[in-house]
C-alpha positions in Angstrom: 25.6 -7.7 -5.3 24.0 -5.2 -7.7 20.8 -3.4 -7.0 18.8 -0.5 -7.9 16.1 1.0 -5.7 12.7 2.6 -6.7 11.0 4.5 -4.0 7.3 5.1 -4.0 7.0 8.7 -4.0 9.6 8.6 -7.0 7.2 6.5 -9.6 5.8 8.4 -12.4 2.1 9.7 -11.9 -0.6 9.9 -14.2 -3.9 11.5 -12.7 -6.8 11.3 -15.7 -9.7 11.9 -13.2 -11.1 8.4 -13.8 -7.7 6.8 -13.4 -4.7 7.1 -11.2 -1.7 5.1 -12.5 1.6 5.3 -10.9 4.5 3.8 -12.8 7.6 2.1 -11.8 9.2 2.2 -15.4 8.6 4.8 -18.0 5.2 4.4 -19.1 3.1 6.3 -21.6 3.4 10.5 -20.9 6.0 9.5 -18.1 9.7 9.1 -19.4 12.9 8.4 -17.3 15.9 7.0 -19.5 17.0 5.4 -16.6 13.6 3.4 -15.9 13.1 2.0 -18.7 13.0 -1.5 -17.6 14.4 -4.3 -15.5 16.1 -6.7 -17.6 13.2 -8.2 -19.7 10.4 -6.8 -17.1 9.0 -3.7 -18.8 5.9 -2.3 -17.3 4.9 -2.3 -13.6 1.9 0.0 -13.3 0.0 0.4 -9.9 -3.9 1.5 -11.3 -6.9 2.7 -9.3 -9.9 2.9 -11.7 -13.0 5.1 -10.9 -16.3 3.1 -10.6 -17.8 2.1 -13.8 -14.6 3.4 -15.6 -12.2 2.0 -17.9 -10.0 1.2 -20.5 -12.0 1.0 -23.6 -11.4 -1.6 -26.6 -7.3 -1.4 -27.7 -4.6 -3.8 -29.3 -1.5 -5.4 -28.1 1.0 -7.4 -29.8 4.4 -9.4 -28.7 3.9 -8.8 -24.6 3.5 -11.1 -22.1 0.6 -8.9 -19.8 -0.4 -9.6 -16.4 -2.9 -8.4 -14.0 -3.1 -8.7 -10.3 -6.2 -7.3 -8.4 -5.8 -6.0 -5.2 -9.0 -4.8 -4.6 -12.4 -4.4 -6.5 -13.3 -5.8 -9.4 -11.8 -5.8 -12.9 -14.0 -6.7 -16.0 -12.2 -7.9 -19.1 -13.5 -8.9 -22.5 -11.4 -10.0 -26.0 -11.9 -10.8 -29.1 -10.7 -14.2 -28.5 -13.9 -14.6 -26.8 -12.8 -14.4 -23.3 -15.5 -12.0 -21.1 -14.5 -12.6 -17.2 -13.9 -10.7 -14.0 -10.9 -10.5 -12.2 -11.3 -10.3 -8.5 -8.7 -9.9 -5.4 -6.3 -13.2 -5.1 -7.1 -14.0 -8.7 -4.2 -13.1 -11.6 -4.5 -13.1 -15.4 -2.2 -13.9 -17.9 -2.6 -12.7 -21.5 0.0 -13.3 -24.1 -0.7 -10.8 -26.8 1.2 -12.6 -29.4 0.3 -12.3 -33.2 -2.4 -9.7 -31.8 -5.3 -9.4 -29.4 -7.8 -6.5 -28.8 -9.3 -6.1 -25.2 -11.2 -4.0 -22.9 -11.0 -3.6 -18.8 -13.6 -1.9 -16.9 -14.4 -1.7 -13.4 -16.9 -3.9 -12.7 -18.4 -1.9 -9.9 -20.4 1.1 -10.1 -19.6 2.2 -6.6 -16.0 0.8 -5.5 -12.4 1.5 -6.8 -10.7 -1.2 -8.8 -7.3 -1.1 -7.8 -4.7 -3.6 -9.5 -1.5 -4.0 -10.8 -0.6 -4.1 -14.5 2.5 -5.9 -15.3 4.4 -6.8 -19.0 7.2 -8.7 -19.4 9.0 -9.2 -23.2 7.9 -12.8 -24.4 10.9 -15.4 -25.4 8.9 -16.3 -28.6 7.3 -13.9 -30.7 4.1 -14.3 -33.1 2.4 -17.0 -30.9 -1.0 -17.8 -31.0 -2.5 -15.2 -28.6 -3.7 -16.7 -25.3 -5.8 -16.0 -22.0 -5.8 -17.6 -18.6 -7.4 -16.7 -15.2 -6.7 -18.6 -11.7 -7.6 -18.2 -8.1 -4.9 -18.2 -5.5 -6.0 -18.9 -1.8 -4.8 -16.5 0.3 -3.8 -19.0 3.4 -1.1 -20.9 1.1 1.4 -17.5 0.8 1.6 -16.9 4.6 5.1 -16.9 5.2 5.5 -19.4 2.1 6.4 -18.1 -1.5 3.5 -19.0 -3.5 4.4 -19.4 -7.2 1.4 -17.2 -9.6 2.8 -17.9 -13.1 6.2 -20.0 -14.4 7.8 -20.6 -17.4 6.9 -24.6 -16.4 3.4 -25.7 -18.3 2.9 -28.4 -15.4 2.2 -27.5 -11.8 -0.5 -25.1 -9.8 0.2 -21.7 -11.5 -0.5 -20.1 -14.7 1.7 -20.2 -17.3 4.1 -17.3 -19.5 5.8 -17.3 -22.6 9.2 -16.3 -20.9 11.8 -17.6 -18.8 10.4 -16.0 -15.9 8.5 -16.6 -12.1 5.9 -14.3 -10.4 5.7 -15.4 -6.7 4.0 -13.7 -3.8 4.3 -13.9 -0.4 2.3 -12.6 3.3 5.1 -12.5 5.7 4.0 -12.4 9.4 5.8 -10.0 12.1 9.0 -11.1 13.0 9.0 -13.4 10.6 12.2 -14.1 8.5 11.9 -16.1 4.7 14.3 -17.2 2.2 14.1 -16.9 -2.0 16.5 -18.7 -4.0 16.6 -17.9 -7.4 15.8 -20.1 -10.1 18.5 -19.6 -13.0 21.8 -17.7 -12.7 20.2 -15.5 -16.3 17.7 -14.0 -14.0 17.4 -10.6 -11.9 14.8 -10.3 -8.9 12.7 -7.4 -8.8 10.8 -7.2 -5.2 7.3 -4.6 -4.9 6.2 -4.3 -1.6 2.2 -4.2 -2.2 2.1 -3.8 1.6 3.9 -3.6 5.2 7.7 -3.0 5.3 10.8 -5.0 5.3 14.4 -5.0 5.2 16.4 -7.2 2.7 19.6 -6.9 1.2 20.5 -4.0 3.6 17.9 -2.3 2.3 14.2 -1.3 4.2 11.7 -1.1 2.1 8.4 0.3 2.7 4.6 0.1 0.8 4.8 0.3 -2.9 8.5 0.5 -2.8 10.4 -1.5 -5.8 13.9 -2.8 -5.5 15.9 -4.6 -8.3 19.2 -7.1 -7.6 21.7 -8.6 -10.2 24.1 -11.3 -9.5 22.1 -12.7 -6.2 21.8 -16.2 -5.8 19.1 -15.6 -2.8 17.6 -13.2 -1.0 16.1 -13.0 2.8 13.4 -10.9 4.0 12.7 -9.9 7.4 9.7 -7.7 8.9 8.9 -6.6 12.2 5.0 -5.5 11.4 4.2 -8.1 8.5 4.6 -7.5 4.8 2.8 -8.4 1.6 5.2 -8.9 -1.4 5.6 -9.5 -5.2 8.9 -10.6 -6.3 9.3 -11.0 -10.0 12.3 -13.3 -11.4 13.0 -12.2 -14.9 15.7 -13.0 -17.4 18.0 -9.5 -17.6 18.8 -10.0 -21.2 
């Protein structure tokens, strides 16, 4: 089993005053040639935006962009006519395709917003831009993998233009769970949102990440409880 470990304190960090961002992979002014991506997973940013502030209108193309709000509320507006607010337990997928312009702002003037921004290279380029948003019940991921995003268009999840899958779980103390890989072409990237756990012989803590190749399944065990995001992505 091959693996790479990204401890939380080794991530790139940018402090723009209104934005504090930790970068698991090279992004903007943070560059590390050893941390460009994990397979087709290109970006995993952990962003905190101050009240009333945000990202002005900017463009993307040919990238699958996922946002997951952990705290607060994130306001989204794009040139496709979507104007929505993303709150905890909600997930947003934006297939940039031929091009999309959007802005993201903290919806609150009092509370910070903390969200994960994820970019995955698309399977098919230059598709029609697409936006979707969905709420996922927290109670349905207690000790059970909750599929947030999948390549399958049918089902109780969001669809992505790539043979990838993103799942989330809340593991209770002293519980052991298993994740089974969907495709032997994929790698598994584990990101600990909260808590700590042990998997693949490694002890991972809050905001640690680990990528694994050639593993058909992973077992997770925690003594104190943990919330985990697992990204299954093609390696090439």
